[in-house]
N, C-alpha and C positions, 0 to 999 in steps of 0.2 A: 833417635826423636823429628830429625826434619823432614824425614820419610813419612811418619806415622801423619804428621797434619796437611802433607801434602797428597796423601789419598783419603784423608778425610772432607777435605776439599773436593777432588773428584767428586766422591762418592755425594754428597750433596749437591755437587754442579748438576750429575746425572739424576738425579731427583726433579730440581728443579725441572730440569729442562721435559722430566716426564709429566712434569704437576703439567704445566705451558701447555704441551702436545694434549694430553688431557683435556682441558678445556679446551682447546681449539677443534678437538673429534669432535664435541657433542653439542657443540654452536651449529649446526648443518637442523639436528632434531627436533633443539627449542623452536629454531627460526620456523620448519616446515610446519610445526604446530601453530606456528604464530598466526601462518599469513593460511591457513585453509578457511575461505569463504563465509563459512556459516559448521559451525558446530553449536549443536545441540544442548544447551544448560539446563534446562529446566521442563519438566508436564503437570500442566495444574489441570485438575482432573472441574468441572462444571457436571454436578449432580443434576440428577433428575431431567437432563435437557435431552429431548429427545429428539427429531430430524434434521432439516438440512439446516446451514448455518450461512447466515452470511456478513457482513462486514464489519469492522473494529476500527474504535479510535481511542484516546487516552486523553486522560484528566493527567499533566506531566506533574502539577504539584505536588497532587494529593497520590501520585503513584498510580492512579485506577485503568482500569480497562474494560470498554464497552464491548460487549460481543452483542448483536444482533442475531439470536435463536429462532428466526424465521418461520422453520417449523413446532419452534417449543411456544409461540407464542406470549416471547420474554427479551429482556434484557440483560444477559447476565454479568456482574461487574466483578472482577480479578483485581486481586491488591496485589499486581509485578513486584512489588520489593519484595514480599514476604510471598511470594509463589503460593498467592492462596483463594479460594473463591467464597466471594463475602455477601454476595446479595444475587435475590431475582429481581427485576420489575417487570409485575406481572399489569396483565390490563391490554396490552396491545393487539395487534391483526395484521401478522404480515410482519414485522420489522426487517427494513430492506437497509437502505443507507444510513450512517448514523456519524453523526459530529458531536463534538467536545467541543465550545469553543469560553479559552481560560477565560479573554478576556473579558467577560458576562457573567462566569460559573453555570452554566446550559447547558444539557443536554439537546440534539436536535434527532429525533428519529423518525423516517419518514416509514410511511405503513402501503405494503400494499394489498393488502385486503379492501380498505377504504378510502384508499388516496389523500391518508389525511400526514399533516406534519405535526407529532408532538412534542413540545418545550416542556422538559422539565428542569428543577433547581437541582442543585447539590444533595437536600435530602429527597432527590427521585422524587417528589411531588410535579403531580402535571401543573404547569402552569399555564399553558392555552395549547387549544387542537385549531388549526387550519387547513382546509380541504383546501389541496396540491392541484392533485389531478387524478386520470384512471389512473398511469403506470407512472409511478416515482421510485428511483433508489439512487443515483448518485447525488450527494450532496457537499459542498466545500466553502470554505470559508476566506474572505478576501478580505488580508488583513488592512488592504489601503483603503477601501471603501469600510470598512466594518462593518459588512452585510456578506449573510447566510447565502448564497446560490444552491435553488434546486433543480434539478431538471427534473423533467417533466411530461406528460402528455396525456392530451382530450379524445375522447369515443376512443371506440371498441375496435375500432383500426387503425389505432395509433398514428392517425397521419392529421394532426395538429400537437405540434408543442413547444415548447420553447427553453429558458429559464427565470421560474422564478425571484424574488431581490424578495429579502426578508429582513426587516432591520430588525438586531436583536436586545437595541436599546428599549424600544416597545414592545418586540414581539408582534409586528402588526406586518403584512404584503404590500411590499411596494411596488408591484410593477412586474414586466414580464421583461429580459431581454430575450427576442425574436429570434429562432432559427429557423433556416428551412429544412421542418420536418424534427419530428421529436428528438432529442441528443439520449446519450446514455452517459459516460463517463467524460469529462472535460478537465480542462487547464488554466489556470490563470495564470498570469504574466504575472510578474512583481515586481520589475522596473518600467514595463510600456502598459500600454493600454488594450491588449487585445484577450479573447476567451478563445481555445480550440476547442470544440465538441465533437467530438463521432456522432455521425447521423446513423445511426443502425437499419434502420428498412433502404435508403438508397445508398449504399454504403461510401459515403463522402466526410469530411473532415472539413469541418467549415471554420469560420477564420473570422473572429467578428470584435469588432473595433468600436469600444465603449464609446470615446472620444468624438467619433464623425462618424457612428454607426456602420460602418463597408462591413460588408458580408462580404468575407470569399469564399468560392466552393472548391475543394481539393477532389478531384476524383481517385478512389480506390482501385488499381489495376489488380484485376484476381484475385480482389482480396476483399469477403462478403461480411456482411454483419462484425464492425467492429465494436470494441465493451471498454473491456481498461483502457487508460493513458496514462503516460508520464510525462514529464516537461522539462528538460533539459535548456533552461533560456539564455546560459551565458554562452551553451556553441549553438546556440537556434537551433534546434535539434528536438523533433516530438516521436515519441516511442505509441505506437498504438500495436495492440492485437486483434486482429482480426479468428472469423471461428468458425469459415469455411475459404479456404483451408486455416488451421490455425497458425498461422505466421506473426513473428514481430516485424511493423516496419517502420523504417527511420524516414522521418519524413525534414526538409528544410523549412524552417518556419519561417522564411523569405519568401521561399517562392511555393513552398507546395512540392517541390520533388522529390520523388523517394529515393532515397542515398542507400540503402540497405534494405536488405530483407533474410529474415532469419526462421526454419522452421523452429516450433517451440511444444505441436502438439497439446491434444485436450481442451480445456476450458478454461479460462482464465479470468476470472473477478477481478483483481489486481496485479499490479506491478508499481516498484517502486524503482525509482533513481535516487542510487547515494552521489551527492555532487563531490564528497570528497576522497571520494574513490574512485570516484567514474566507473561503475557498478550501477547493473541494472538487472535486480531480484522480481522473478515472472511465478507467482505462486499459479500453481497451475493444480486442475482438478482429477487429474489423471494418477496422482500420487506425489508430487516433484518442486521441487522450486529449479526453475534457470537459473545459473549467474551468468549472464553476458558481462564481459569488459570492455571498454573502449581503448581502444588502444592508440586511435585518433576518430578526429570529427566523422568520417568513412568509415571505420572499421571496426569491426566488435568481435569476440571471441565467446566463446562457449568454455566457461575453464571450469565448471561442476554441476552437475544434478545433485542435489541432495532431496532424499526419500523421504516424502510425508503421509500419508495416507490418501487413499481413494476418495473424494468428497474433498480436502481440503482444497479450496480454491480462492478463500479470502485473508487479507492479514492485514496488517499496519507496520510501518516501518518507523521506529526511532531513533530517529538521525541523533541526537545527543548523546541516546546512552546505549547508542550501537548495537543495538537490536532490532530482531525482528519477528515480532510475532503473530502465529497463522494458527486461525481456529478449524477443529479438527471435530468431523461429526462425531455421534456414537458408535461404535462398532459391537456387536453382538453384544453380550455381557458387559460390556467395557464402557465407561461414561466417557462422551464428550469431551476437548480436551484444548487449552489452549496451549501451542509449542512455542519455548520463546528459543531463539537464535543467535546466540553471538558473532557478529562479526569480527575481522580483525581492530 
């Protein structure tokens, strides 16, 4: 009988050891899945949307995405909490830059066709239309001053421009931040007083100090027509994408010095910096998302290339929700789509 119990105990110990070993063996597979930089989790069709699609913004409180359907003269509304298209805002003229300001419950849309900024309430009624300029595109909200800032140019040859200041409390234009040339995308310091702007025609990055009015120019070398921009304010790094050639430049925001450059290919309208993971997501119109990992302040590695679809070059990064949304134009008989990717 004693031998019988010894055999039982020995058998149980083998079973227990095998169970532990099998659990450990399964961990690397799970970890690999969790650590994938981007995973496609949803595709939301947007019916009857034709032509080019531009920028995206979000109403975080109501889980709404607003998509500028430039070629369709509409703004499409998607509820990302249920993965469903719900509404189409009509009456626009080639909508491009788009911004939802939750502090005021208003949607701001610039129209390339007539140079206006249209402001909508949460029921999608037009509150006001403001003439901005002949070329309007990027706009951002400055939570410190509680103003909406809109990049614009004047004239047919785009030789004069700046950043218009809009007060969302009154929906009035208050003035202009001067730049030395028409800006494209720009970034706003949260703790500092500077705005960084890409000057497309002269291939400059300009640093504008709103307190002192000082304007500093940084010439980009062998990188023409800079468009999208992102800022890592904590590490004093600015990310700029040029179109000729298509490269990402990393600049020191204290000196303007180029720290690094990486080829990206294609045309990009948006890139995003994720401060929690120190990652950069570049939305590329050639049909992919480039994911770069910051190793240290001066070194960045391409860790993944995620395929999307040709023509999808704009997006929205939802940092709190850990999601990257991409707008994809209609192809063939298929509908336009919002592609939703999960970050780890």
